[in-house]
C-alpha positions, 0 to 999 in steps of 0.5 A, a space after each residue: 126723393 121718395 117720389 123719384 124712387 116710387 116713379 122709377 119703381 113704377 117705370 121698372 115694373 111697367 117695363 117688366 110687364 111689357 117685356 112679359 107680354 111681348 115674350 108671351 106673344 112671340 112664344 105663342 106665334 112660334 108654337 103655332 108655326 112649329 108643329 110639336 114632335 109628338 104631333 108629327 113623329 118624324 124623328 129618325 131613330 135607330 133600330 135596337 136589333 139591326 142598327 138601321 135608322 128609320 122614321 119613327 112614324 114608319 116603324 113597328 112599335 113594341 112594348 118590351 119590359 114596360 118600355 116602348 121600343 120601335 123597330 124598322 120591320 116586323 122581322 127585327 121586332 121578332 128577332 129582338 124578342 126571340 134574342 131576349 127570351 133566349 137569354 
């Protein structure tokens, strides 16, 4: 009886190990095929000044209050900064 339990434990452990390696293999294939968002920056984001949606990679980047904010144009960035300083 003990031999059977040991055998089942070894089979179960082997199955878990095989599942782990299969999952790791397919995860590595998926990560190689799909680019990361940080690499492409093709997210649509909303301009906080005018509300226009635009591609993040085409926007104007500004650091306001220690936070990175993206704008659709230089004019929107300047208006946003002017409105914040007027308050």
